[in-house]
C-alpha positions in Angstrom: 95.2 149.8 -71.1 98.4 151.6 -70.2 101.0 149.4 -71.9 102.2 152.1 -74.3 104.2 154.0 -71.7 105.1 154.2 -68.0 102.8 156.7 -66.2 102.8 158.1 -62.7 99.4 156.8 -61.9 97.0 154.5 -63.7 94.2 154.9 -61.2 95.6 153.3 -58.0 93.5 151.7 -55.4 93.3 153.4 -52.0 95.5 151.3 -49.7 95.6 152.8 -46.1 98.5 153.0 -43.8 97.7 150.7 -40.8 96.1 152.2 -37.8 98.1 152.5 -34.5 95.9 149.7 -33.0 97.6 147.2 -35.3 101.1 148.3 -34.3 100.0 148.1 -30.6 98.7 144.6 -31.0 102.0 143.5 -32.5 104.0 145.5 -29.8 102.1 143.6 -27.1 102.4 140.2 -28.8 106.2 140.3 -28.8 106.3 141.5 -25.1 107.5 145.0 -25.9 107.4 147.5 -23.1 107.2 151.3 -23.0 105.6 153.7 -25.4 104.5 152.0 -28.6 103.2 155.2 -30.1 106.5 157.0 -30.4 107.8 154.2 -32.6 104.6 154.0 -34.6 104.9 157.8 -35.2 108.5 157.4 -36.2 107.7 154.7 -38.8 104.7 156.7 -40.0 106.9 159.7 -40.6 109.7 157.6 -42.2 107.4 156.0 -44.8 105.9 159.4 -45.6 109.2 161.0 -46.7 108.8 163.0 -49.8 111.4 161.2 -51.9 109.5 157.9 -51.5 107.2 157.1 -54.4 107.1 153.3 -54.1 108.9 152.5 -50.8 106.3 154.3 -48.8 103.2 153.8 -46.6 101.3 152.2 -49.4 104.0 149.6 -49.9 103.9 148.6 -46.3 100.1 148.5 -46.3 100.1 146.2 -49.3 102.8 144.0 -47.8 100.7 143.7 -44.6 97.7 142.8 -46.7 99.6 140.0 -48.4 100.9 138.9 -45.0 97.4 138.7 -43.5 96.3 136.4 -46.4 99.4 134.2 -46.1 99.8 134.1 -42.4 99.1 130.4 -42.3 102.4 129.8 -44.1 104.5 131.5 -41.4 105.9 129.8 -38.3 106.8 133.0 -36.5 104.2 135.5 -37.7 105.1 138.3 -35.2 108.7 138.3 -36.3 107.8 138.4 -40.0 105.3 141.2 -39.4 107.9 143.3 -37.5 110.2 142.8 -40.4 107.7 144.1 -42.9 107.2 147.2 -40.8 110.9 147.9 -40.6 112.3 146.5 -43.9 112.3 149.8 -45.8 112.2 152.1 -42.7 115.5 153.7 -44.0 115.3 154.4 -47.7 117.7 156.6 -49.6 117.9 155.7 -53.3 121.4 157.1 -53.5 122.7 154.9 -50.7 123.7 151.2 -50.7 123.2 150.5 -47.0 119.5 151.0 -46.6 118.9 147.4 -45.4 121.7 147.6 -42.9 120.4 150.8 -41.5 116.8 149.5 -41.4 117.9 146.4 -39.6 119.8 148.6 -37.1 116.7 150.7 -36.5 114.7 147.6 -35.9 117.3 146.4 -33.4 117.3 149.8 -31.6 113.5 149.8 -31.3 113.3 146.2 -30.0 116.2 146.5 -27.7 114.8 149.7 -26.2 111.4 147.9 -25.7 113.0 144.9 -24.0 112.0 142.4 -26.7 114.0 139.2 -26.5 117.3 139.0 -28.4 116.1 136.0 -30.3 113.2 138.0 -31.9 115.4 141.1 -32.4 118.1 139.1 -34.1 115.6 137.2 -36.3 114.1 140.5 -37.4 117.5 141.9 -38.3 118.4 138.8 -40.3 115.1 138.9 -42.2 115.5 142.6 -43.0 118.9 141.8 -44.5 117.3 139.1 -46.7 115.5 141.8 -48.6 118.8 143.1 -49.9 119.3 140.0 -52.1 115.8 138.5 -52.1 117.5 135.1 -51.6 115.9 133.5 -48.6 117.9 130.3 -48.5 116.2 127.4 -46.7 114.4 129.6 -44.1 110.7 129.1 -44.8 109.6 132.3 -43.0 112.2 134.3 -45.1 110.8 132.7 -48.2 107.3 133.8 -47.4 108.5 137.3 -46.5 110.5 137.7 -49.7 107.4 136.5 -51.7 105.4 139.1 -49.9 107.9 141.8 -50.8 107.9 140.7 -54.4 104.2 140.3 -54.7 104.1 143.7 -56.5 105.6 142.0 -59.6 102.5 139.8 -60.0 99.9 142.5 -59.6 97.4 143.3 -62.4 98.7 145.4 -65.2 97.5 148.8 -63.9 99.3 148.4 -60.5 102.5 147.0 -62.0 102.7 149.9 -64.4 102.2 152.3 -61.6 104.9 150.5 -59.6 107.5 150.8 -62.4 106.7 154.5 -62.8 107.1 155.0 -59.1 110.5 153.3 -59.1 111.6 155.6 -62.0 110.5 158.6 -60.0 112.6 157.5 -57.0 115.6 157.4 -59.4 114.7 160.4 -61.5 118.2 161.8 -60.8 119.7 158.9 -62.9 119.8 159.6 -66.6 117.6 157.3 -68.7 120.6 155.9 -70.6 122.0 154.6 -67.3 118.7 153.8 -65.5 117.1 151.7 -68.3 119.8 149.0 -68.7 120.4 148.8 -64.9 116.7 148.4 -64.2 116.4 145.9 -67.0 119.3 143.9 -65.5 117.5 143.8 -62.1 114.2 142.6 -63.6 116.0 140.0 -65.8 117.6 138.6 -62.7 114.1 137.8 -61.3 113.0 136.4 -64.7 115.9 134.0 -64.9 115.0 132.3 -61.7 113.4 128.9 -61.9 110.7 130.3 -59.7 110.2 134.0 -58.7 108.1 132.9 -55.8 109.5 130.2 -53.4 106.3 129.3 -51.6 103.6 127.4 -53.5 101.0 129.8 -52.2 102.6 132.9 -53.9 103.8 130.9 -56.9 100.2 129.8 -57.8 98.9 133.2 -57.1 101.4 135.4 -58.9 104.1 133.6 -61.0 102.4 133.7 -64.4 101.4 137.3 -64.2 104.8 138.3 -62.8 106.6 136.8 -65.7 104.3 138.5 -68.2 104.8 141.8 -66.4 108.6 141.4 -66.3 108.9 140.4 -69.9 106.9 143.5 -71.0 108.9 145.9 -68.7 112.2 144.5 -69.9 111.2 145.0 -73.5 110.3 148.6 -72.8 113.6 149.2 -71.1 115.7 147.5 -73.7 114.2 149.2 -76.8 
């Protein structure tokens, strides 16, 4: 198929940004007050920023699709869904504090809307877990991280597209610097006993993810 090189697009599926009705249902489920549309519009605009090639509307739509399929694993589904909406809301590939700023944005939204501090704090903590992808013993965090990493276990075509999209987000980094750094990140996932902490995602994606990572690392290291 497309294994010979990274390409910008291997024929991606159409994955739609969620409609405002989904955000409104979540807004109401957590007891938020005020205008939900202004925050929906703000997130819509954030994930449509021109420098985003992977961390964009499609990524959130894909995460929410995985969330819907795995909802039965999650104890506090509204908290996890809010986290997925916000976890990359601030994304600057040149910065090192994207997660902190995304968590702060989530807090600002939920505080303004009068959502309970317990939900707001839980969302902030879960957003920060995406910085290390180490969920600890929190089962909801484990499911959320598995959702975020589900891209690693996608079929060849989508995984290749993903790697190309990441490279485009870091196009300002010379290849001689980017390639070993990217390989180091992927090797970190490959060295784990399990990439996916939940049995659901492990059974669904582990084998394919390891195959994809081994191939990508080989390309980056040659």
